[in-house]
C-alpha positions as CSV (number, residue, x, y, z in Angstrom):
1,M,0.0,0.0,0.0
2,D,0.9,3.7,-0.4
3,A,3.2,4.7,2.5
4,H,1.2,7.9,2.8
5,F,-2.2,6.1,3.2
6,I,-4.2,7.7,5.9
7,G,-6.4,5.9,8.4
8,R,-8.7,3.1,7.6
9,N,-6.9,0.8,10.0
10,E,-10.0,-1.3,10.9
11,E,-10.9,-1.7,7.3
12,I,-7.4,-2.8,6.4
13,R,-7.4,-5.4,9.1
14,L,-10.7,-6.7,7.9
15,L,-9.4,-6.9,4.3
16,Q,-6.3,-8.8,5.5
17,D,-8.5,-11.3,7.3
18,I,-10.5,-11.7,4.1
19,V,-7.4,-12.4,2.1
20,N,-6.2,-15.0,4.7
21,S,-9.6,-16.7,4.9
22,D,-9.8,-20.4,4.0
23,K,-13.1,-19.9,2.2
24,S,-14.6,-17.8,-0.5
25,E,-15.7,-14.4,0.6
26,F,-18.4,-12.0,-0.7
27,V,-17.6,-8.5,0.5
28,A,-19.9,-5.4,0.1
29,V,-18.1,-2.1,0.4
30,Y,-20.4,0.9,0.5
31,G,-20.4,4.6,1.6
32,R,-21.2,8.0,0.2
33,R,-19.7,9.5,-2.9
34,R,-16.1,10.7,-2.7
35,V,-15.3,9.0,0.6
36,G,-12.5,6.8,-0.8
37,K,-14.0,3.4,-1.4
38,T,-12.3,2.7,-4.7
39,Y,-9.0,4.2,-3.5
40,L,-9.0,1.9,-0.4
41,I,-9.6,-1.3,-2.5
42,Q,-7.2,-0.4,-5.2
43,Q,-4.4,0.6,-2.8
44,F,-4.9,-2.5,-0.6
45,F,-4.7,-4.9,-3.5
46,N,-2.2,-2.8,-5.5
47,N,-4.6,-3.0,-8.4
48,K,-3.8,-6.7,-8.8
49,F,-7.2,-8.3,-9.5
50,A,-8.1,-11.5,-11.4
51,F,-11.0,-9.4,-12.7
52,S,-12.1,-5.9,-12.2
53,T,-14.8,-3.7,-13.8
54,T,-16.7,-0.5,-13.2
55,G,-20.3,0.3,-14.0
56,V,-21.0,3.1,-16.5
57,I,-22.7,6.0,-14.7
58,D,-26.2,6.5,-16.2
59,G,-25.4,3.8,-18.8
60,N,-28.0,1.5,-20.4
61,K,-27.9,-2.3,-20.4
62,E,-26.0,-2.5,-23.7
63,E,-23.4,0.0,-22.4
64,Q,-23.0,-1.9,-19.1
65,L,-22.6,-5.2,-20.9
66,Y,-20.0,-3.7,-23.3
67,S,-18.0,-2.3,-20.4
68,F,-18.2,-5.7,-18.6
69,T,-17.1,-7.5,-21.8
70,M,-14.0,-5.3,-22.2
71,S,-13.0,-6.2,-18.6
72,L,-13.6,-9.9,-19.4
73,I,-11.2,-9.6,-22.4
74,A,-8.6,-7.9,-20.2
75,A,-8.9,-10.9,-17.8
76,G,-8.3,-13.4,-20.7
77,Y,-11.8,-14.1,-22.1
78,K,-11.7,-14.8,-25.8
79,G,-15.4,-15.4,-26.6
80,N,-18.2,-13.3,-28.1
81,Q,-19.8,-10.4,-26.2
82,P,-22.5,-11.9,-23.9
83,K,-26.1,-11.0,-24.6
84,S,-27.4,-11.3,-21.1
85,W,-26.0,-11.0,-17.6
86,L,-26.3,-14.8,-17.1
87,E,-24.0,-15.2,-20.1
88,A,-21.7,-12.5,-18.8
89,F,-21.1,-14.3,-15.5
90,D,-20.7,-17.6,-17.3
91,A,-17.9,-15.9,-19.3
92,L,-16.4,-14.7,-16.1
93,K,-16.3,-18.2,-14.8
94,A,-14.5,-19.3,-18.0
95,A,-12.0,-16.5,-17.7
96,L,-11.2,-17.5,-14.0
97,E,-11.1,-21.3,-14.5
98,Q,-7.4,-21.2,-15.5
99,P,-5.2,-22.3,-12.6
100,K,-3.4,-19.5,-10.7
101,K,-1.7,-19.0,-7.4
102,G,-3.4,-17.3,-4.6
103,R,-6.9,-15.9,-4.3
104,N,-9.1,-14.9,-7.3
105,I,-9.9,-11.3,-6.4
106,I,-13.0,-10.1,-8.3
107,Y,-13.7,-6.4,-8.0
108,I,-16.9,-4.9,-9.3
109,D,-17.0,-1.1,-8.7
110,E,-20.1,1.1,-9.0
111,L,-22.2,-2.0,-8.8
112,P,-25.6,-0.3,-8.7
113,C,-24.9,1.1,-12.2
114,F,-25.1,-2.4,-13.7
115,D,-28.6,-3.0,-12.4
116,T,-30.5,-1.2,-15.1
117,P,-34.3,-1.7,-15.2
118,K,-35.3,-5.3,-16.1
119,S,-31.7,-6.3,-16.8
120,G,-31.7,-9.2,-14.5
121,F,-28.2,-8.2,-13.2
122,A,-28.8,-8.8,-9.5
123,R,-30.3,-12.3,-10.2
124,A,-27.4,-13.2,-12.4
125,L,-24.9,-12.0,-9.7
126,G,-26.7,-14.1,-7.1
127,Y,-26.6,-17.2,-9.4
128,F,-22.9,-16.7,-10.1
129,W,-22.1,-16.6,-6.4
130,N,-24.5,-19.4,-5.3
131,T,-23.5,-21.9,-8.0
132,W,-19.8,-21.2,-8.6
133,A,-18.0,-18.7,-6.4
134,S,-19.4,-19.9,-3.0
135,V,-18.6,-23.5,-3.6
136,R,-14.9,-22.8,-4.2
137,K,-12.4,-21.7,-1.6
138,D,-10.3,-19.2,-3.6
139,V,-12.7,-16.5,-4.6
140,V,-12.9,-13.0,-3.0
141,L,-15.8,-11.1,-4.7
142,I,-15.8,-7.5,-3.7
143,V,-18.7,-5.3,-4.8
144,C,-18.6,-1.6,-4.2
145,G,-21.1,1.3,-4.7
146,S,-22.0,4.8,-3.6
147,A,-25.8,4.3,-3.9
148,T,-25.9,3.3,-0.2
149,S,-29.7,2.6,-0.1
150,W,-29.4,0.3,-3.2
151,M,-26.4,-1.5,-1.7
152,I,-28.3,-2.2,1.6
153,E,-31.6,-3.2,0.0
154,N,-30.3,-5.2,-3.0
155,I,-27.1,-6.7,-1.7
156,I,-26.7,-6.6,2.1
157,D,-30.3,-7.1,3.1
158,N,-31.4,-8.9,-0.1
159,H,-34.3,-11.3,0.4
160,G,-33.9,-13.1,-3.0
161,G,-31.0,-15.1,-4.4
162,L,-28.4,-13.1,-2.4
163,H,-30.2,-13.5,1.0
164,D,-27.6,-14.0,3.7
165,R,-24.9,-14.5,1.1
166,I,-22.7,-11.5,2.0
167,T,-19.9,-12.7,4.3
168,R,-18.4,-9.3,5.2
169,T,-19.5,-5.6,4.9
170,I,-17.3,-2.5,5.0
171,Y,-19.1,0.8,5.5
172,L,-16.5,3.5,4.8
173,R,-17.1,6.6,6.8
174,Q,-15.6,10.1,6.5
175,F,-12.3,10.9,8.2
176,N,-12.4,12.1,11.7
177,L,-10.5,15.3,12.7
178,K,-7.2,13.4,13.5
179,E,-7.3,11.7,10.1
180,T,-8.2,14.9,8.4
181,E,-5.2,16.7,10.0
182,A,-2.9,13.8,8.9
183,Y,-4.3,13.9,5.4
184,L,-3.7,17.6,5.1
185,K,-0.2,17.3,6.4
186,S,0.5,14.5,3.8
187,R,-0.3,17.2,1.2
188,Q,2.0,19.7,2.9
189,I,-1.0,21.8,4.2
190,L,0.3,22.7,7.6
191,W,-2.6,24.5,9.1
192,K,-3.3,25.1,12.8
193,R,-6.0,23.0,14.4
194,Q,-8.6,25.7,14.5
195,M,-8.3,26.0,10.7
196,V,-8.5,22.2,10.4
197,V,-11.8,22.3,12.4
198,E,-13.1,25.1,10.2
199,T,-12.2,23.1,7.1
200,Y,-14.1,20.1,8.6
201,M,-17.1,22.4,9.2
202,M,-17.3,23.1,5.5
203,L,-16.1,19.9,3.8
204,G,-16.5,17.2,6.5
205,G,-13.9,14.5,6.4
206,I,-14.4,13.6,2.8
207,P,-11.0,12.8,1.3
208,Y,-11.8,14.0,-2.3
209,Y,-13.1,17.3,-1.1
210,L,-9.9,17.7,1.1
211,S,-7.7,16.7,-1.9
212,L,-9.0,19.8,-3.8
213,L,-7.4,22.2,-1.2
214,D,-4.3,24.0,-2.4
215,K,-1.5,24.7,0.0
216,K,-0.7,28.0,-1.9
217,Y,-3.9,29.5,-0.6
218,S,-5.5,30.3,2.7
219,L,-8.6,28.4,3.8
220,A,-10.8,31.4,2.9
221,Q,-9.2,31.6,-0.6
222,N,-9.6,27.9,-1.1
223,I,-13.3,28.0,-0.2
224,D,-13.9,30.9,-2.6
225,R,-12.0,29.1,-5.3
226,L,-13.7,25.7,-4.8
227,Y,-17.2,26.8,-4.0
228,F,-18.1,30.4,-4.6
229,E,-16.4,31.1,-7.9
230,K,-18.6,30.7,-11.0
231,N,-18.5,27.0,-12.3
232,S,-16.3,26.0,-9.4
233,T,-15.5,22.4,-8.6
234,L,-17.9,22.0,-5.6
235,S,-20.7,24.4,-6.6
236,Q,-22.7,21.5,-8.1
237,E,-21.5,18.8,-5.7
238,Y,-24.6,18.9,-3.5
239,K,-27.0,17.6,-6.2
240,R,-24.4,15.2,-7.5
241,L,-24.0,13.8,-4.0
242,Y,-27.7,12.9,-3.6
243,S,-28.1,11.7,-7.2
244,S,-25.2,9.2,-6.5
245,L,-26.8,8.1,-3.2
246,F,-30.4,7.6,-4.3
247,K,-31.8,6.7,-7.7
248,S,-34.7,9.1,-7.0
249,P,-33.1,11.9,-5.0
250,E,-35.9,14.5,-5.0
251,P,-37.8,13.3,-1.8
252,Y,-34.5,13.0,0.0
253,L,-33.5,16.5,-1.0
254,R,-36.8,17.8,0.4
255,I,-36.2,16.1,3.7
256,V,-32.6,17.4,4.0
257,E,-33.7,21.0,3.1
258,A,-36.5,20.9,5.6
259,L,-34.2,19.8,8.4
260,A,-31.6,22.4,7.5
261,T,-33.9,25.1,8.7
262,H,-34.6,23.5,12.0
263,R,-31.6,23.6,14.3
264,Y,-32.6,20.8,16.6
265,G,-34.3,18.7,14.0
266,L,-37.9,17.5,13.6
267,T,-39.9,14.4,14.5
268,R,-41.3,12.2,11.7
269,K,-44.7,13.7,12.3
270,E,-43.4,17.3,12.2
271,L,-41.5,16.4,8.9
272,S,-44.7,15.0,7.3
273,E,-46.6,18.2,8.2
274,T,-43.8,20.4,6.9
275,L,-43.4,18.5,3.7
276,K,-47.2,17.8,3.3
277,V,-46.6,14.1,2.9
278,S,-48.0,11.1,4.7
279,S,-46.2,9.9,7.8
280,N,-46.1,6.3,6.5
281,G,-43.6,3.6,5.7
282,T,-42.2,5.4,2.7
283,L,-41.2,8.4,4.8
284,S,-39.7,6.0,7.4
285,K,-37.6,4.2,4.8
286,Q,-36.4,7.5,3.4
287,L,-35.3,8.7,6.9
288,D,-33.7,5.3,7.6
289,N,-31.7,5.6,4.3
290,L,-30.5,9.1,5.2
291,V,-29.4,7.9,8.6
292,S,-27.6,4.9,7.0
293,C,-25.7,7.4,4.8
294,D,-24.7,9.6,7.8
295,I,-26.5,12.5,6.3
296,I,-28.9,12.9,9.2
297,R,-28.9,11.5,12.7
298,R,-31.8,10.0,14.7
299,Y,-31.8,10.8,18.3
300,V,-34.2,10.3,21.2
301,T,-35.2,12.6,24.0
302,K,-35.9,11.9,27.6
303,A,-38.9,13.2,29.7
304,K,-40.3,12.2,33.0
305,G,-37.6,9.6,33.4
306,K,-38.3,7.8,30.2
307,V,-36.6,7.8,26.8
308,K,-39.2,8.7,24.2
309,T,-38.3,6.3,21.5
310,K,-41.5,6.8,19.6
311,E,-40.9,10.5,19.2
312,A,-37.4,10.4,17.9
313,Y,-36.0,13.5,16.2
314,Y,-34.1,13.7,12.9
315,Q,-31.3,16.2,12.6
316,L,-29.1,17.2,9.6
317,V,-25.5,16.4,10.5
318,D,-23.8,16.2,7.1
319,L,-21.4,19.1,7.2
320,F,-21.1,19.7,3.5
321,S,-24.9,19.7,3.0
322,F,-25.3,22.1,5.9
323,F,-22.7,24.4,4.5
324,H,-24.2,24.3,1.0
325,L,-27.7,25.0,2.2
326,T,-26.5,27.9,4.4
327,F,-24.5,29.6,1.6
328,S,-25.8,28.3,-1.7
329,K,-27.6,31.5,-2.5
330,K,-24.4,33.5,-2.1
331,L,-22.8,31.9,-5.2
332,T,-22.9,35.1,-7.2
333,T,-19.8,36.5,-5.4
334,D,-16.5,35.0,-6.3
335,D,-14.7,36.2,-3.1
336,Y,-17.6,35.9,-0.8
337,W,-15.8,34.1,2.1
338,E,-12.7,36.3,2.2
339,Q,-14.9,39.5,2.3
340,R,-17.3,38.2,5.0
341,M,-15.1,36.5,7.6
342,N,-16.1,37.3,11.2
343,T,-19.5,38.6,10.1
344,P,-22.7,37.6,12.0
345,V,-23.9,35.2,9.2
346,I,-20.6,33.2,9.3
347,N,-20.3,33.4,13.0
348,I,-23.8,31.9,13.5
349,W,-23.1,29.2,11.0
350,Q,-19.8,28.3,12.7
351,G,-21.6,27.9,16.1
352,L,-24.1,25.4,14.6
353,A,-21.5,23.7,12.5
354,F,-19.2,23.1,15.5
355,E,-22.1,21.4,17.2
356,H,-22.3,19.0,14.2
357,V,-18.6,18.4,14.4
358,C,-19.0,17.4,18.1
359,M,-21.8,15.1,17.2
360,V,-19.5,13.0,15.0
361,H,-16.8,13.0,17.6
362,V,-18.8,11.6,20.6
363,K,-16.2,8.9,21.2
364,Q,-13.5,11.5,21.5
365,I,-15.6,13.5,24.0
366,R,-16.3,10.4,26.0
367,H,-12.6,9.7,26.1
368,A,-11.7,13.2,27.2
369,L,-14.2,12.9,30.1
370,G,-12.5,9.7,31.2
371,L,-15.6,7.6,30.5
372,D,-14.0,4.8,28.4
373,R,-14.8,2.1,30.9
374,I,-18.1,3.4,32.2
375,A,-21.3,2.3,30.6
376,V,-23.0,5.4,29.1
377,E,-26.2,6.4,27.3
378,Y,-26.4,9.3,24.9
379,Y,-29.5,11.3,24.2
380,S,-30.7,14.9,23.8
381,W,-33.3,16.8,25.6
382,R,-36.0,19.2,24.7
383,S,-38.1,21.1,27.2
384,E,-41.8,20.6,27.0
385,S,-42.6,23.9,28.5
386,A,-41.9,27.5,27.5
387,P,-39.3,28.7,27.0
388,R,-38.3,25.6,24.9
389,A,-34.8,24.9,26.2
390,Q,-32.7,22.3,24.3
391,V,-29.5,20.4,25.2
392,D,-27.9,18.6,22.2
393,M,-25.7,16.2,24.1
394,I,-26.4,14.5,27.4
395,I,-24.2,11.7,28.6
396,E,-25.9,9.6,31.3
397,R,-23.5,7.4,33.2
398,S,-23.8,4.1,35.1
399,D,-22.2,5.8,38.1
400,R,-25.5,7.9,38.5
401,L,-24.0,11.1,37.1
402,I,-25.0,13.1,34.0
403,N,-22.7,15.3,31.9
404,L,-24.9,18.0,30.5
405,C,-22.9,19.4,27.6
406,E,-22.8,23.1,26.5
407,I,-21.2,23.4,23.1
408,K,-19.8,26.8,22.1
409,Y,-17.5,27.8,19.3
410,A,-15.0,30.6,19.8
411,Q,-11.6,31.6,18.5
412,T,-10.2,32.3,21.9
413,E,-11.1,31.1,25.4
414,F,-14.9,31.3,25.8
415,T,-16.1,33.7,28.5
416,I,-19.1,32.7,30.6
417,T,-21.0,35.9,31.3
418,A,-23.6,36.4,34.0
419,E,-26.4,36.1,31.4
420,E,-24.8,32.8,30.1
421,E,-24.6,31.4,33.5
422,R,-28.2,32.2,34.2
423,K,-29.3,30.5,31.0
424,V,-27.3,27.3,31.8
425,K,-28.7,27.2,35.4
426,N,-32.2,27.5,34.0
427,R,-31.6,24.7,31.5
428,I,-30.3,22.4,34.2
429,A,-33.2,23.2,36.5
430,A,-35.7,22.6,33.7
431,F,-34.0,19.3,32.7
432,V,-34.0,18.0,36.3
433,R,-37.6,19.0,36.8
434,E,-39.0,17.6,33.5
435,S,-36.8,14.5,33.3
436,K,-37.3,13.7,36.9
437,T,-33.7,12.4,37.1
438,R,-32.2,11.5,40.4
439,F,-28.7,11.6,39.0
440,G,-26.2,14.3,39.8
441,V,-25.9,16.8,36.9
442,L,-22.4,18.0,35.9
443,P,-22.2,21.1,33.7
444,T,-19.8,20.2,30.9
445,W,-18.4,22.7,28.4
446,I,-17.1,21.8,25.0
447,T,-15.2,24.8,23.4
448,P,-12.1,25.0,21.2
449,Y,-9.8,26.7,23.8
450,G,-11.6,26.1,27.1
451,L,-13.1,28.7,29.4
452,Y,-11.7,32.0,30.4
453,P,-11.0,31.7,34.1
454,N,-13.4,34.2,35.5
455,A,-15.7,33.9,38.5
456,Y,-18.4,32.0,36.5
457,A,-15.9,29.4,35.2
458,K,-14.1,28.5,38.4
459,D,-16.6,25.9,39.4
460,I,-16.7,24.2,36.0
461,S,-14.7,21.0,36.4
462,Y,-15.6,19.3,33.2
463,Q,-14.2,20.8,30.0
464,V,-13.5,19.4,26.6
465,K,-11.2,21.4,24.3
466,M,-10.5,21.3,20.6
467,D,-7.3,19.2,21.0
468,D,-9.4,16.5,22.7
469,L,-11.4,16.0,19.5
470,F,-8.2,15.1,17.6
471,V,-7.6,11.9,19.6
472,D,-7.9,8.6,17.7
473,V,-10.1,6.3,19.9
């Protein structure tokens, strides 16, 4: 593998186990567009496959079969172009029957593209695995796709010929902050951690987006160049992302755009009312698909001592989507970001985006609080009485204590004012009253540089700082 390969340690260990297995393996690799699925597989296997092919984006059946045939020829096939997918997989068997040392690594990238309407591709793939590959001991069949919902429904949770046939799954997530920092350093981008956090707020930990950053420019210049300039690289990425994830992206876009305007999220019922759609199984499936893609999160609240699982909230947590939906109407100005740094619109967005960054680094927060070996339960809380207070992150511990987390973004030490202290005390009092908890409540602050040591901060024992979010746990 590339000596500069960043992260993916668990995935690499799993791939090594697959290679060392004494049986045939059927591996599904999935994850959002641009997260690095293809790069991981190609780097791990050093592009040495017995057979590899890639689906044609938006191609029809004939184009997909032609592409597959060209890959067959590269693998040693000498017959005619197959006319069906059953014939195509028979040809693949013939190409791989020749004796060889080691495992037969078969790699099919952009798998959902091959499954054009009424093509019979999925059935033929199942037949190939069930009747040939699975009865051997030397086959590793790796299928990969960005259309996460399709991969889950048609491959991982398939109820037809591929039911329970997948032997391993690899869901590739975005980089965390530590991996993002390491990736930027590998590209000679030596930014301070606050700038890395602000990069993460805009682009998330998506390797391809990060690869577009140029060390010659500041972060603000990079964002203007990549997003705000006319016909820039990322200005159309939002729609491309959802088109790659879902074959019919429109209802998903409507959900995401509704959630973007509600800081704390909405229940399914509230969403159905906002979107004027039925609160039925279709909406539930769409929400589940968005959760599976790490675009939104589903969280529960607690009231009167009980977790309200039937009234779960859905909140947008994909950082690039949130950035796009906040600033997409500003695309007419080429140097928008440089000219508006430290203005209210950007400062408000940074505060909300930092909360999202913390939501995807809960393990690091738990580690910073010394809770690695204590059983914990995470949830959020919404007051049921006016004024409607909200706490995004509550960590309830088995030692009968609760860390009630205040998340604030600042570019220096955060100063707790008398007004801020009053608000926090009111939130705690409302939480204790409405949740009917008998646990001790520990005010916990998550800020980049900690708290300014004034009279209001001296009794705050639990603080999580920016550096704590860069720990690999």
